[in-house]
Each structure stands twice: as structure tokens, then as C-alpha cells.
C-alpha positions in Angstrom: 2.1 13.1 -15.8 4.6 13.9 -18.6 2.8 11.6 -21.0 -0.5 13.2 -20.1 0.9 16.7 -20.8 2.4 15.5 -24.1 -0.9 13.9 -25.1 -2.8 17.1 -24.2 -0.4 19.2 -26.3 -0.7 17.0 -29.3 -4.5 16.8 -29.1 -4.7 20.6 -28.8 -1.9 21.7 -31.0 -4.1 24.0 -33.2 -5.9 26.0 -30.5 -2.6 26.3 -28.5 -0.6 27.3 -31.5 -3.2 29.9 -32.5 -3.3 31.3 -29.0 0.5 31.6 -28.9 0.5 33.4 -32.2 -2.3 35.8 -31.3 -0.9 36.5 -27.8 2.4 37.5 -29.4 0.8 39.4 -32.3 -1.5 41.5 -30.1 1.4 42.2 -27.6 3.7 43.3 -30.4 1.2 45.7 -32.0 0.0 47.1 -28.6 3.7 48.0 -27.8 4.3 49.4 -31.3 1.3 51.6 -31.1 2.3 52.9 -27.7 5.7 53.6 -29.0 4.8 55.3 -32.3 1.1 56.4 -32.3 0.3 59.5 -30.2 -2.5 58.9 -27.7 -5.9 60.6 -28.3 -6.9 63.7 -26.3 -9.1 61.6 -24.1 -6.1 59.7 -22.6 -5.3 62.1 -19.7 -8.9 62.2 -18.5 -9.5 58.5 -18.3 -7.2 57.2 -15.5 -9.7 58.2 -12.7 -7.0 58.5 -10.0 -5.2 55.3 -11.0 -1.4 55.7 -11.5 -0.5 55.5 -15.2 2.0 52.9 -16.3 4.8 53.8 -18.7 6.4 50.6 -19.8 6.0 49.2 -23.4 4.6 45.7 -22.4 1.9 46.3 -19.8 1.1 50.0 -20.1 -0.5 49.8 -23.6 -3.2 47.6 -22.1 -4.1 50.0 -19.3 -7.1 51.4 -21.2 -10.8 52.1 -20.7 -12.6 49.3 -18.7 -9.3 48.0 -17.5 -9.0 51.2 -15.4 -12.2 50.3 -13.6 -11.4 46.7 -13.0 -8.0 47.5 -11.6 -9.4 50.3 -9.5 -12.0 48.0 -8.0 -9.3 45.4 -7.3 -7.1 47.9 -5.5 -9.7 50.0 -3.7 -13.0 48.2 -3.8 -16.3 49.5 -5.0 -17.3 53.2 -4.7 -20.7 54.9 -5.2 -19.9 55.6 -8.9 -19.7 53.8 -12.2 -17.3 51.2 -10.7 -20.4 49.5 -9.1 -21.5 48.5 -12.6 -18.7 46.0 -13.0 -19.2 42.5 -11.5 -16.9 41.2 -8.8 -15.1 38.0 -9.9 -12.5 39.5 -12.3 -11.4 42.3 -9.8 -11.3 39.7 -7.1 -9.0 37.4 -9.1 -6.8 40.4 -9.9 -6.5 41.2 -6.2 -5.6 37.6 -5.4 -2.9 37.6 -8.1 -1.3 40.9 -7.0 1.4 39.3 -4.8 2.7 37.4 -7.9 2.8 40.5 -10.1 4.6 43.0 -7.8 1.3 44.7 -7.0 0.8 45.5 -10.7 -3.0 45.1 -11.2 -2.9 45.4 -15.0 -0.3 42.7 -15.3 -2.4 40.5 -13.0 -5.4 41.1 -15.3 -3.4 40.2 -18.4 -2.3 37.0 -16.8 -5.8 36.0 -16.0 -7.2 37.0 -19.4 -4.4 35.2 -21.3 -4.9 32.0 -19.3 -8.7 32.2 -19.8 -8.2 32.9 -23.6 -6.1 29.8 -23.9 -8.8 27.8 -22.0 -11.5 29.3 -24.2 -9.7 28.3 -27.4 -9.2 24.7 -26.2 -12.7 24.4 -24.9 -14.3 25.8 -28.1 -12.1 23.4 -30.1 -13.3 20.4 -28.1 -16.9 21.5 -28.2 -16.9 21.9 -32.0 -15.1 18.5 -32.3 -17.9 16.9 -30.3 -20.6 18.5 -32.3 -19.1 18.2 -35.8 -15.5 17.2 -36.6 -11.8 18.3 -36.3 -11.9 20.5 -39.4 -15.0 22.3 -38.2 -13.3 22.8 -34.8 -10.2 24.3 -36.3 -12.3 26.7 -38.4 -14.5 27.7 -35.4 -11.4 28.6 -33.3 -9.9 30.4 -36.3 -13.0 32.5 -36.9 -13.1 33.4 -33.2 -9.3 34.3 -33.1 -9.4 36.6 -36.1 -12.7 38.3 -35.3 -12.2 42.1 -35.4 -12.8 42.6 -31.6 -11.1 39.3 -30.5 -8.1 41.2 -29.2 -10.2 42.0 -26.2 -9.7 38.3 -25.2 -6.0 39.2 -24.5 -6.7 42.6 -22.9 -7.3 43.0 -19.1 -11.1 42.7 -19.8 -13.6 40.0 -18.7 -14.4 38.6 -22.1 -12.0 35.7 -22.1 -12.8 34.7 -18.5 -16.6 34.8 -19.2 -16.1 32.8 -22.5 -14.0 30.1 -20.8 -16.4 29.7 -17.9 -19.5 29.7 -20.1 -17.9 27.1 -22.4 -16.9 25.0 -19.5 -20.4 25.2 -18.0 -22.0 24.2 -21.3 -19.7 21.3 -21.9 -20.3 20.0 -18.4 -24.0 20.4 -18.8 -24.0 18.6 -22.2 -22.2 15.6 -20.4 -24.7 15.7 -17.5 -22.0 16.8 -15.1 -24.4 19.2 -13.5 -22.5 19.8 -10.3 -19.6 21.3 -12.3 -22.0 23.0 -14.7 -23.6 24.8 -11.7 -20.2 25.8 -10.2 -18.8 27.1 -13.5 -22.1 28.8 -14.4 -22.1 30.6 -11.0 -18.6 31.9 -11.7 -19.6 33.0 -15.2 -22.6 34.8 -13.7 -20.3 36.7 -11.4 -18.0 37.8 -14.3 -20.1 39.9 -16.7 -23.5 41.7 -16.6 -24.9 39.1 -19.1 -24.1 36.5 -16.4 -27.1 37.6 -14.4 -29.3 35.7 -16.9 -26.9 32.9 -17.7 -29.2 30.6 -15.8 -31.7 30.6 -18.7 -29.6 28.6 -21.3 -28.5 26.2 -18.6 -32.0 25.7 -17.4 -33.1 25.1 -21.0 -30.5 22.4 -21.4 -31.5 20.8 -18.1 -35.2 20.8 -19.2 -34.3 19.2 -22.5 -32.3 16.5 -20.8 -35.1 15.9 -18.3 -37.7 15.6 -21.1 -35.4 12.9 -22.7 -35.3 11.1 -19.4 -31.5 11.6 -19.0 -31.7 13.4 -15.6 -34.1 13.6 -12.7 -35.9 16.7 -12.0 -34.6 16.5 -8.4 -31.1 17.4 -9.6 -32.4 20.9 -10.6 -30.8 22.1 -7.4 -27.5 22.2 -9.3 -28.8 25.3 -11.0 -29.2 27.2 -7.7 -25.6 28.3 -7.6 -26.0 29.9 -11.0 -29.0 31.9 -9.7 -27.1 33.1 -6.7 -24.0 33.9 -8.9 -26.3 36.1 -11.0 -27.5 38.2 -8.0 -24.2 38.0 -6.0 -23.1 41.4 -7.4 -26.4 43.1 -6.3 -26.2 41.4 -2.9 -22.7 42.6 -2.3 -23.5 46.2 -3.3 -26.5 46.1 -1.0 -24.3 44.9 1.9 -21.7 47.5 1.2 -23.9 50.5 0.6 -26.9 49.6 2.7 -29.4 49.7 -0.1 -30.6 47.3 -2.9 -30.7 50.3 -5.2 -26.9 50.7 -5.3 -26.5 48.6 -8.5 -29.4 50.3 -10.2 -27.9 53.7 -9.4 -24.6 52.7 -11.0 -26.4 51.4 -14.1 -28.2 54.8 -14.4 -24.8 56.5 -14.6 -24.0 54.5 -17.8 -27.3 53.4 -19.3 -30.9 54.2 -19.7 -33.8 51.9 -20.7 -34.9 51.8 -24.3 -37.1 49.8 -26.6 -35.2 47.5 -29.0 -36.2 49.3 -32.2 -35.3 52.7 -30.7 -32.0 51.3 -29.6 -31.2 49.9 -33.0 -32.3 53.1 -34.7 -30.1 55.1 -32.4 -27.2 53.0 -33.4 -27.7 53.8 -37.1 -28.3 57.5 -36.3 -24.9 57.6 -34.6 -23.3 56.4 -37.8 -25.1 59.0 -39.9 -24.5 61.8 -37.5 -20.8 61.0 -36.9 -18.4 64.0 -37.0 -15.9 62.2 -39.2 -15.6 59.1 -41.5 -13.4 57.4 -38.9 -16.0 57.9 -36.1 -18.8 56.7 -38.5 -16.7 53.6 -39.2 -16.3 52.8 -35.5 -20.0 53.5 -34.8 -20.9 51.2 -37.7 -19.4 48.2 -36.0 -22.2 47.9 -33.3 -25.3 47.9 -35.5 -23.6 45.4 -37.8 -22.8 43.3 -34.8 -26.5 43.3 -33.8 -27.5 42.1 -37.3 -24.8 39.4 -37.1 -26.1 38.2 -33.7 -29.8 38.2 -34.7 -28.9 36.3 -37.9 -26.9 33.8 -35.8 -30.0 33.5 -33.5 -32.1 32.3 -36.5 -29.3 30.1 -37.8 -28.7 28.5 -34.4 -32.4 27.8 -34.0 -32.2 25.7 -37.2 -28.8 23.9 -36.5 -27.9 24.0 -32.9 -29.6 23.1 -29.6 -32.3 25.2 -28.0 -29.9 26.0 -25.1 -27.2 27.4 -27.4 -29.8 29.5 -29.2 -30.9 30.8 -25.8 -27.3 31.6 -25.0 -26.9 33.8 -28.1 -30.2 35.5 -27.0 -28.8 36.5 -23.6 -25.7 37.9 -25.2 -27.6 40.2 -27.6 -30.9 41.0 -25.9 -29.6 43.1 -22.9 -27.9 45.5 -25.3 -31.1 46.1 -27.2 -33.0 47.3 -24.1 -30.5 50.0 -23.0 -28.6 52.9 -24.6 -25.5 54.5 -23.2 -25.9 57.8 -21.4 -22.2 58.8 -21.5 -22.0 59.3 -25.3 -24.5 59.9 -28.1 -21.8 58.6 -30.5 -22.0 55.1 -29.1 -25.6 54.4 -28.1 -25.3 50.6 -28.5 -23.5 49.1 -25.6 -20.3 47.4 -27.0 -22.2 44.9 -29.0 -19.3 44.4 -31.4 -17.2 43.3 -28.5 -19.9 41.0 -27.1 -19.9 38.9 -30.3 -16.8 37.2 -29.1 -18.8 35.9 -26.1 -21.3 34.2 -28.4 -19.3 31.0 -29.0 -22.2 29.3 -30.9 -21.7 31.9 -33.7 -18.2 30.5 -34.3 -19.3 26.9 -34.0 -21.8 27.7 -36.7 -19.2 29.4 -38.9 -16.9 26.5 -38.5 -19.5 23.9 -39.2 -20.4 24.9 -42.8 -18.4 23.7 -45.8 -15.3 25.8 -46.6 -15.7 28.3 -49.4 -13.1 30.1 -51.5 -14.1 33.5 -50.2 -13.4 32.6 -46.5 -9.7 33.3 -46.8 -10.4 36.8 -47.9 -13.0 37.3 -45.1 -10.6 35.9 -42.5 -7.7 38.0 -43.8 -9.7 41.3 -43.8 -11.1 40.5 -40.3 -7.6 39.9 -38.9 -6.3 43.1 -40.5 -9.3 45.0 -39.0 -8.6 43.5 -35.6 -5.0 44.7 -35.8 -6.1 48.2 -36.7 -8.7 48.3 -33.9 -6.0 47.1 -31.5 -3.7 49.9 -32.5 -6.5 52.5 -32.0 -7.4 50.9 -28.6 -3.8 51.2 -27.5 -3.8 54.9 -28.7 -6.8 55.6 -26.4 -9.3 55.7 -29.2 -12.7 54.4 -27.8 -13.0 51.0 -29.5 -15.8 49.1 -28.0 
């Protein structure tokens, strides 16, 4: 056992080392911002009945969606915006409460940190399998310093979804479809994009079947992913007695829109922003859309069809809705969703190193730190 642990640490020294550094770095700056940066005026209106924390370690992470996840974990779903959030992450928080002294935010941070470490290690191994060790290191580094990657360490679902999606993909690529179905089902219960997570896995299954690597009869392994995708709707139907419960919660936060109207609304938010800082924050989402759409084309040329489909399910849902709660942020957190699109970072790591990458990585990391400080100060960073 000891030898196995030692071998694992040696094999994964880079992703583990990067995780330790980033976990410490994000924790430090979150605490410093809580100590020295005055919170925005929105702070007092955002706790929605949840008791505010006041320490310097956990409290700086009690922000925005974290409030909803912890509220669901403690009190369950209500007929409000809380019903928008899928059930797995709040359930895990609730299970961990006895170990964190009933501190739901601390439980969320433990889950997210463990998932972020798993995500770094899995991405590293995936990129090693597809390319080489150098490409794998660069892929993990690009992910770790991405401007919104601090959400991987927050009490949000991004790291959990990323780890589960990576695990499902790696199992599928190795024809371990039983595990792929299980991990895919859990991923489907973690984020709204999970409702359509079955599509990239189904594409990978179809490709393997066409190559004669797996029998069509084993397609039943995908059934758990399908049920995981609708588990949220089924639970809300059971609790509230109507299949419309989920759709009503969505209507509180989003409305349907055509993709070109959505994208145009994103740019209009930049042009109509009340300040330069608001314009800069609004600018992140349309740029993220462009990045994901470019990655979609790049992936179609270099990666598998399943990975290309995965990028599509990350970006596509955000192009068909706009937010109803703020005209300033019509695109739905697309800049945050980029960190879910692991093929983007595999692609970035795969190409030959260039001299300008050090500058890009440095600026990206500095921007991440700035966004983290703003997030901790209750500025709406998506």
C-alpha cells in the first residue's frame, strides 16, 4: 500500500503540486480580500436567509451560488430559484455535514477541493494518453491558471462535474462502460449541462461499435446516464407534484433566445455597461463564447468526435437562453463554463510551446487572482 501511494505521488507530482499551490494561493487571496476589501452593496441582500459566516478561512467563499447549494443541503428544495440547481452536490454537502461541524460551506469546499485534485490528475493522465507528458503538464497548467479556474476551489459544482466527466470519458475510452455509465450518471446529476451529457458518451459508444470494439447490446450501460440527466426533474416532480416544477424554476432565471440574439445581447451588455469595470466583466462572457466555438472547430480537426460533442454540450445551452435577473449579464456564466470544457485545455497543451505562452499564462493567472478578489468582495463574477 505504501509503495502504491509513493508510486502514485511520483507519477502525479505535477498535477498534485499545482493543486497544492493553487489551493493555497486562492485561499490566501480570498482571506486577504475579506480582510481588506470592503464588500459590495449587494452583499447584504444575497444570503437569502442563510446565516452569514464571519471567519477568514471559510466565510470568503460563502458567495453567490454557494448560498443556494448550502441552502438546499440544509433545507431541501423550495418553489423558488433553488429548484434550478441539480441535486448531487447539495446531497454530498449534506452527507459531509457531520464531519464539518454542520458547516455547509466548509463541506462544499472539501468536496470541491477533492474533486479539483481528481480533475487535475485525470486531465494529466488523459493528455498523457493522447499526446505526451509535456503536453499533459501544459494542459493542466492552462486549466489551473485560466481566469475563472478559481471556481474549481470554490463551493461550486465545476470541479465535481469536471472530475466526473473526465472519469467517465477515460473509462469510455478504455471500454469500461459500466464505470463510464455510473460516472456519467453522477455527472448528469451535478450540473444543468449534465442533462445532455449522454450525447458525447453515446457518440463514443457508437464509434467503438463501428470499429467492432464493443457490441451494441452493451448500450444499456448508457441508460444510467439518461436517468441521471432527468433525475433532477423527476425529484422535483415528486416533491412538488408537477413535472412543471423544474421549468418554473428555470423561468425565474432564464428565458429562451435564439443563439444570434443571445450573442448580440452579450455584446450589447458590454457597450451599455455603466462603468469600465462593468464592461470589462461583461466582456468575459462573449469572449468565452468565441473561445469555445473556436475550440469546437479545432477539436473537430484534432480530437475525437465525442470530445467535440462534449465541447458542444458545454457551450450550446448558454446560447439558447439569456438571464432574466440582470440585463448586464445576459450570457449565462459562459466564462466560468470554459473550465468544464477539458478538451480545450488538452488542445492548448498539445501544440508546440511558443515564446508568448509565458506572457499569456502570467496575465491569465493575474486576472484569475483579480477576479477571485472581486468574487470574495461580493462583486458578481460569473
